[in-house]
PyMOL commands that place a pseudoatom at each C-alpha (Angstrom):
pseudoatom trace, name=CA, resn=MET, resi=1, chain=A, elem=C, hetatm=0, pos=[184.595, 102.722, 73.723]
pseudoatom trace, name=CA, resn=ASN, resi=2, chain=A, elem=C, hetatm=0, pos=[182.651, 105.095, 75.946]
pseudoatom trace, name=CA, resn=LEU, resi=3, chain=A, elem=C, hetatm=0, pos=[182.435, 108.831, 75.255]
pseudoatom trace, name=CA, resn=HIS, resi=4, chain=A, elem=C, hetatm=0, pos=[180.397, 109.614, 78.373]
pseudoatom trace, name=CA, resn=SER, resi=5, chain=A, elem=C, hetatm=0, pos=[181.874, 110.682, 81.691]
pseudoatom trace, name=CA, resn=ILE, resi=6, chain=A, elem=C, hetatm=0, pos=[179.328, 108.513, 83.509]
pseudoatom trace, name=CA, resn=PRO, resi=7, chain=A, elem=C, hetatm=0, pos=[179.003, 104.815, 82.658]
pseudoatom trace, name=CA, resn=THR, resi=8, chain=A, elem=C, hetatm=0, pos=[175.850, 103.944, 80.767]
pseudoatom trace, name=CA, resn=ASN, resi=9, chain=A, elem=C, hetatm=0, pos=[174.170, 100.804, 79.588]
pseudoatom trace, name=CA, resn=GLY, resi=10, chain=A, elem=C, hetatm=0, pos=[174.234, 101.270, 75.814]
pseudoatom trace, name=CA, resn=ASP, resi=11, chain=A, elem=C, hetatm=0, pos=[172.883, 104.816, 76.287]
pseudoatom trace, name=CA, resn=ASN, resi=12, chain=A, elem=C, hetatm=0, pos=[169.767, 103.158, 77.693]
pseudoatom trace, name=CA, resn=GLN, resi=13, chain=A, elem=C, hetatm=0, pos=[170.040, 104.232, 81.299]
pseudoatom trace, name=CA, resn=ASP, resi=14, chain=A, elem=C, hetatm=0, pos=[172.545, 105.699, 83.695]
pseudoatom trace, name=CA, resn=LEU, resi=15, chain=A, elem=C, hetatm=0, pos=[174.111, 103.205, 86.018]
pseudoatom trace, name=CA, resn=VAL, resi=16, chain=A, elem=C, hetatm=0, pos=[175.247, 106.020, 88.302]
pseudoatom trace, name=CA, resn=SER, resi=17, chain=A, elem=C, hetatm=0, pos=[172.254, 108.000, 89.421]
pseudoatom trace, name=CA, resn=MET, resi=18, chain=A, elem=C, hetatm=0, pos=[172.783, 111.752, 89.620]
pseudoatom trace, name=CA, resn=GLY, resi=19, chain=A, elem=C, hetatm=0, pos=[169.250, 112.468, 90.836]
pseudoatom trace, name=CA, resn=THR, resi=20, chain=A, elem=C, hetatm=0, pos=[170.182, 112.861, 94.501]
pseudoatom trace, name=CA, resn=ASP, resi=21, chain=A, elem=C, hetatm=0, pos=[173.073, 115.184, 93.717]
pseudoatom trace, name=CA, resn=ALA, resi=22, chain=A, elem=C, hetatm=0, pos=[170.871, 117.251, 91.425]
pseudoatom trace, name=CA, resn=ALA, resi=23, chain=A, elem=C, hetatm=0, pos=[168.155, 117.512, 94.073]
pseudoatom trace, name=CA, resn=LEU, resi=24, chain=A, elem=C, hetatm=0, pos=[170.633, 118.644, 96.734]
pseudoatom trace, name=CA, resn=LEU, resi=25, chain=A, elem=C, hetatm=0, pos=[172.145, 121.227, 94.403]
pseudoatom trace, name=CA, resn=THR, resi=26, chain=A, elem=C, hetatm=0, pos=[168.694, 122.494, 93.416]
pseudoatom trace, name=CA, resn=SER, resi=27, chain=A, elem=C, hetatm=0, pos=[167.749, 122.835, 97.076]
pseudoatom trace, name=CA, resn=LYS, resi=28, chain=A, elem=C, hetatm=0, pos=[170.843, 124.956, 97.720]
pseudoatom trace, name=CA, resn=VAL, resi=29, chain=A, elem=C, hetatm=0, pos=[170.149, 127.104, 94.646]
pseudoatom trace, name=CA, resn=LEU, resi=30, chain=A, elem=C, hetatm=0, pos=[166.579, 127.705, 95.849]
pseudoatom trace, name=CA, resn=ASP, resi=31, chain=A, elem=C, hetatm=0, pos=[167.793, 128.652, 99.333]
pseudoatom trace, name=CA, resn=ASN, resi=32, chain=A, elem=C, hetatm=0, pos=[170.210, 131.140, 97.788]
pseudoatom trace, name=CA, resn=ALA, resi=33, chain=A, elem=C, hetatm=0, pos=[167.469, 132.543, 95.530]
pseudoatom trace, name=CA, resn=TYR, resi=34, chain=A, elem=C, hetatm=0, pos=[165.248, 133.177, 98.565]
pseudoatom trace, name=CA, resn=ILE, resi=35, chain=A, elem=C, hetatm=0, pos=[168.110, 135.013, 100.279]
pseudoatom trace, name=CA, resn=VAL, resi=36, chain=A, elem=C, hetatm=0, pos=[168.622, 137.217, 97.227]
pseudoatom trace, name=CA, resn=LEU, resi=37, chain=A, elem=C, hetatm=0, pos=[164.859, 137.817, 97.005]
pseudoatom trace, name=CA, resn=ALA, resi=38, chain=A, elem=C, hetatm=0, pos=[164.707, 138.933, 100.639]
pseudoatom trace, name=CA, resn=ILE, resi=39, chain=A, elem=C, hetatm=0, pos=[167.686, 141.294, 100.353]
pseudoatom trace, name=CA, resn=GLU, resi=40, chain=A, elem=C, hetatm=0, pos=[166.592, 142.819, 97.046]
pseudoatom trace, name=CA, resn=SER, resi=41, chain=A, elem=C, hetatm=0, pos=[163.015, 143.258, 98.278]
pseudoatom trace, name=CA, resn=LEU, resi=42, chain=A, elem=C, hetatm=0, pos=[164.282, 145.057, 101.352]
pseudoatom trace, name=CA, resn=ALA, resi=43, chain=A, elem=C, hetatm=0, pos=[166.476, 147.296, 99.173]
pseudoatom trace, name=CA, resn=LEU, resi=44, chain=A, elem=C, hetatm=0, pos=[163.474, 148.154, 96.997]
pseudoatom trace, name=CA, resn=CYS, resi=45, chain=A, elem=C, hetatm=0, pos=[161.378, 149.016, 100.048]
pseudoatom trace, name=CA, resn=GLN, resi=46, chain=A, elem=C, hetatm=0, pos=[164.165, 151.227, 101.353]
pseudoatom trace, name=CA, resn=ALA, resi=47, chain=A, elem=C, hetatm=0, pos=[164.239, 153.057, 98.009]
pseudoatom trace, name=CA, resn=VAL, resi=48, chain=A, elem=C, hetatm=0, pos=[160.462, 153.552, 98.139]
pseudoatom trace, name=CA, resn=ASP, resi=49, chain=A, elem=C, hetatm=0, pos=[160.717, 154.997, 101.649]
pseudoatom trace, name=CA, resn=PHE, resi=50, chain=A, elem=C, hetatm=0, pos=[163.608, 157.340, 100.893]
pseudoatom trace, name=CA, resn=LEU, resi=51, chain=A, elem=C, hetatm=0, pos=[162.043, 158.571, 97.633]
pseudoatom trace, name=CA, resn=LYS, resi=52, chain=A, elem=C, hetatm=0, pos=[158.630, 158.844, 99.349]
pseudoatom trace, name=CA, resn=VAL, resi=53, chain=A, elem=C, hetatm=0, pos=[156.788, 157.229, 96.444]
pseudoatom trace, name=CA, resn=LYS, resi=54, chain=A, elem=C, hetatm=0, pos=[154.714, 154.628, 98.289]
pseudoatom trace, name=CA, resn=ASN, resi=55, chain=A, elem=C, hetatm=0, pos=[151.477, 156.207, 97.030]
pseudoatom trace, name=CA, resn=GLN, resi=56, chain=A, elem=C, hetatm=0, pos=[152.676, 155.787, 93.432]
pseudoatom trace, name=CA, resn=LEU, resi=57, chain=A, elem=C, hetatm=0, pos=[153.133, 152.020, 93.672]
pseudoatom trace, name=CA, resn=SER, resi=58, chain=A, elem=C, hetatm=0, pos=[150.882, 149.601, 91.838]
pseudoatom trace, name=CA, resn=LYS, resi=59, chain=A, elem=C, hetatm=0, pos=[148.522, 147.356, 93.796]
pseudoatom trace, name=CA, resn=ASN, resi=60, chain=A, elem=C, hetatm=0, pos=[150.891, 144.362, 93.664]
pseudoatom trace, name=CA, resn=SER, resi=61, chain=A, elem=C, hetatm=0, pos=[153.915, 146.505, 94.502]
pseudoatom trace, name=CA, resn=LYS, resi=62, chain=A, elem=C, hetatm=0, pos=[152.093, 147.874, 97.552]
pseudoatom trace, name=CA, resn=GLN, resi=63, chain=A, elem=C, hetatm=0, pos=[151.288, 144.336, 98.635]
pseudoatom trace, name=CA, resn=LEU, resi=64, chain=A, elem=C, hetatm=0, pos=[154.955, 143.386, 98.342]
pseudoatom trace, name=CA, resn=TYR, resi=65, chain=A, elem=C, hetatm=0, pos=[155.959, 146.545, 100.211]
pseudoatom trace, name=CA, resn=GLU, resi=66, chain=A, elem=C, hetatm=0, pos=[153.571, 145.780, 103.093]
pseudoatom trace, name=CA, resn=PHE, resi=67, chain=A, elem=C, hetatm=0, pos=[154.626, 142.130, 103.075]
pseudoatom trace, name=CA, resn=VAL, resi=68, chain=A, elem=C, hetatm=0, pos=[158.279, 143.096, 103.529]
pseudoatom trace, name=CA, resn=ARG, resi=69, chain=A, elem=C, hetatm=0, pos=[157.587, 145.862, 106.042]
pseudoatom trace, name=CA, resn=GLN, resi=70, chain=A, elem=C, hetatm=0, pos=[155.715, 143.445, 108.339]
pseudoatom trace, name=CA, resn=SER, resi=71, chain=A, elem=C, hetatm=0, pos=[159.075, 141.790, 109.022]
pseudoatom trace, name=CA, resn=VAL, resi=72, chain=A, elem=C, hetatm=0, pos=[161.560, 144.609, 108.468]
pseudoatom trace, name=CA, resn=PRO, resi=73, chain=A, elem=C, hetatm=0, pos=[160.705, 148.201, 109.362]
pseudoatom trace, name=CA, resn=THR, resi=74, chain=A, elem=C, hetatm=0, pos=[162.388, 151.072, 107.537]
pseudoatom trace, name=CA, resn=VAL, resi=75, chain=A, elem=C, hetatm=0, pos=[166.105, 151.201, 108.259]
pseudoatom trace, name=CA, resn=PHE, resi=76, chain=A, elem=C, hetatm=0, pos=[167.177, 154.715, 109.298]
pseudoatom trace, name=CA, resn=GLU, resi=77, chain=A, elem=C, hetatm=0, pos=[170.316, 153.838, 111.246]
pseudoatom trace, name=CA, resn=ASP, resi=78, chain=A, elem=C, hetatm=0, pos=[172.887, 151.097, 110.882]
pseudoatom trace, name=CA, resn=ARG, resi=79, chain=A, elem=C, hetatm=0, pos=[171.811, 147.970, 112.753]
pseudoatom trace, name=CA, resn=GLN, resi=80, chain=A, elem=C, hetatm=0, pos=[172.084, 144.217, 112.492]
pseudoatom trace, name=CA, resn=LEU, resi=81, chain=A, elem=C, hetatm=0, pos=[169.400, 143.038, 110.067]
pseudoatom trace, name=CA, resn=GLN, resi=82, chain=A, elem=C, hetatm=0, pos=[170.035, 139.298, 110.278]
pseudoatom trace, name=CA, resn=PRO, resi=83, chain=A, elem=C, hetatm=0, pos=[167.089, 138.451, 112.591]
pseudoatom trace, name=CA, resn=GLU, resi=84, chain=A, elem=C, hetatm=0, pos=[164.664, 140.529, 110.536]
pseudoatom trace, name=CA, resn=LEU, resi=85, chain=A, elem=C, hetatm=0, pos=[165.972, 139.178, 107.233]
pseudoatom trace, name=CA, resn=GLN, resi=86, chain=A, elem=C, hetatm=0, pos=[165.632, 135.635, 108.588]
pseudoatom trace, name=CA, resn=ALA, resi=87, chain=A, elem=C, hetatm=0, pos=[161.992, 136.344, 109.475]
pseudoatom trace, name=CA, resn=LEU, resi=88, chain=A, elem=C, hetatm=0, pos=[161.414, 137.777, 105.995]
pseudoatom trace, name=CA, resn=LEU, resi=89, chain=A, elem=C, hetatm=0, pos=[163.132, 134.786, 104.423]
pseudoatom trace, name=CA, resn=THR, resi=90, chain=A, elem=C, hetatm=0, pos=[160.822, 132.437, 106.311]
pseudoatom trace, name=CA, resn=LYS, resi=91, chain=A, elem=C, hetatm=0, pos=[157.799, 134.404, 105.098]
pseudoatom trace, name=CA, resn=PHE, resi=92, chain=A, elem=C, hetatm=0, pos=[158.989, 134.304, 101.491]
pseudoatom trace, name=CA, resn=LYS, resi=93, chain=A, elem=C, hetatm=0, pos=[159.342, 130.534, 101.701]
pseudoatom trace, name=CA, resn=ALA, resi=94, chain=A, elem=C, hetatm=0, pos=[155.659, 130.400, 102.671]
pseudoatom trace, name=CA, resn=TRP, resi=95, chain=A, elem=C, hetatm=0, pos=[154.774, 132.935, 99.937]
pseudoatom trace, name=CA, resn=GLN, resi=96, chain=A, elem=C, hetatm=0, pos=[152.542, 130.648, 97.879]
pseudoatom trace, name=CA, resn=LYS, resi=97, chain=A, elem=C, hetatm=0, pos=[150.466, 129.688, 100.922]
pseudoatom trace, name=CA, resn=LEU, resi=98, chain=A, elem=C, hetatm=0, pos=[149.846, 133.361, 101.713]
pseudoatom trace, name=CA, resn=ASN, resi=99, chain=A, elem=C, hetatm=0, pos=[148.464, 134.150, 98.219]
pseudoatom trace, name=CA, resn=VAL, resi=100, chain=A, elem=C, hetatm=0, pos=[150.207, 137.526, 98.232]
pseudoatom trace, name=CA, resn=VAL, resi=101, chain=A, elem=C, hetatm=0, pos=[150.433, 137.819, 94.461]
pseudoatom trace, name=CA, resn=GLU, resi=102, chain=A, elem=C, hetatm=0, pos=[147.889, 136.650, 91.936]
pseudoatom trace, name=CA, resn=THR, resi=103, chain=A, elem=C, hetatm=0, pos=[148.860, 133.694, 89.777]
pseudoatom trace, name=CA, resn=PHE, resi=104, chain=A, elem=C, hetatm=0, pos=[149.086, 134.413, 86.067]
for i in range(1, 104): cmd.bond("trace and resi %d" % i, "trace and resi %d" % (i + 1))
show_as sticks, trace
zoom trace
């Protein structure tokens, strides 16, 4: 009698590998996380601009602000942001290579 949903060999090893499915799902989750990061970072930068508090930001926050603003200037009027967000998304994916934030 087997209680598992996937056949196993005496609980020794899975006969049906789920590694590929897990890797594909993880890749999609990471892509979605980068999209959320780009949109939320842009929203934060917009808040900084509208509240006029850029000079009150910490060193790392200023670096993030400048990083975002290199790709997406302040939004004053409604416009399509997709090309700029795509550029920002690409930059975030290369984030580690750019050494924007110190590693803890």
